[in-house]
C-alpha angles and dihedrals in degrees: 000000000000115000110211091195089064089047089052091049095047094045099074091044092056088043090054091049090052096045091052089059106087094194092053093050092046093051094045103040112009105038097058090048088054089051096049089050093049096044094040093052096043095044092191137141140171129252146184136238094260124034121210110242123190112207126197107194108199092177094079096248092296116181093255093051092046091049090050091050091050089052089050092049090048091064088074091217098102137044107218123215120179127221129194117260085237091079088081118205106028092203092060091043092052091051094046093049097043092244119153106206137028141169129208117202103199129230110267096033098135095037093053094048092044094049123101110274097016116247119226115253127207120217115201112224114189120196135173115242090211091066100049104167092045089051090049090052092050093050092047093050094047088047092050092050090047092051090052093049089048090052092050098046105038109004097266097322109146106252103132104059121182115216111203116214136163126255110260094002145021096232108043120108139188094279092054090058088042099058100063089047091055092046088055087046094056091045087059103042103046098053096035102052095036095047094046087054096043098046095046100041097040089052090051092049093046092239093136089056090050091049090048087062093058126076089260110107124211089248092056092046091052092047093052088048094050093049094049093056092045087054091049091050091056090049091050091047091052090051095050094045090049095047090045093052099040097041104034106014095246118188097207118113135177111269131196091248092053094058097076089060090058090055102037095037095060091045089053093051096040086056094047091049092048089052093048091052097042096054092049123091098210135022088246091060093042089055088053094049089046092051092046088054099039108042097058090052093050094059104024102048100073098268098134104358127046113250090224087070094057120105110268093251091054096051095077088051089055090048090054092059117092093218092062090067091050094051094038089051093048089051093048092048099039104037116015099030088225100159098176089052090047092049093051090049092049092050090053093049091047093050089050093046091053094045096048091044093055094046093043092052091048093052095040112096111213099171103046125191 
């Protein structure tokens, strides 16, 4: 039976050992803060030659709206894909489907332009602040097509007017999308790098064997370890939210639905790090395995760049990475308020955490020979 008193007694000992490691503290608390300062200040992103643009035509494919979309497509800057008006609010649709740009042609588009005198029409252009250059391309292309339409209809009088909005909200900016990504980053980095090192070096130095001779059990050691990294995740989250708000005016806040990700996420990556270190013969090989696992997740899970901007062949790779579901769930919970998507992501993270924990504890040798 697990003895919670022994867990409570061992917890501060493990925490002190972690705190005394400058590299561990740097990677878990300081490095994410440096990243948020750099990316928040630079506010840059990458883009492709053609940006995917989702269009909702509420004017029932009237000749004027079809002609406008043809002119927009002729710019060569965007790749248009149509959705049915039945999807409802396009901003919500884009947020739920991880799409970065959209355009709404309002009902009465043709009637207003063909009336006498013509009535100005507002096009709703949705872009994602986390993909700055792509959003600029979309806005420029729509504005160019609108200018051409205005010149054709009324000699340059502004009648077709693009209105630029953000996907999911009208107030969120790049920093708001970056904060959940960096929270996921810190949830990954601290447990993974530390547990790979602990499980491999302690095995080499026979520390696990010495612990096995004490009253402390394997389950108690793991519980104390899990609790420490969960606490560290909350501390790192508080730091990132504080820096994001104070330095850049971020609008993101911790929500009730985001809390489970700060508990289950560290458990998942503690188990993954323990597994990587346990199957390695030396600390050096453990470090290699840990890096092979960790670095793709850092850059391909939506930490810094939206997955929607990845090439189509790379998107399934991102969806195969555990960190993707942590970051996607945090975005759904903290930005979009998409509870159904957050619950799906949380279920995936929970299943992976259980699976890796079971495998890791079976491989992990507590009583070494």
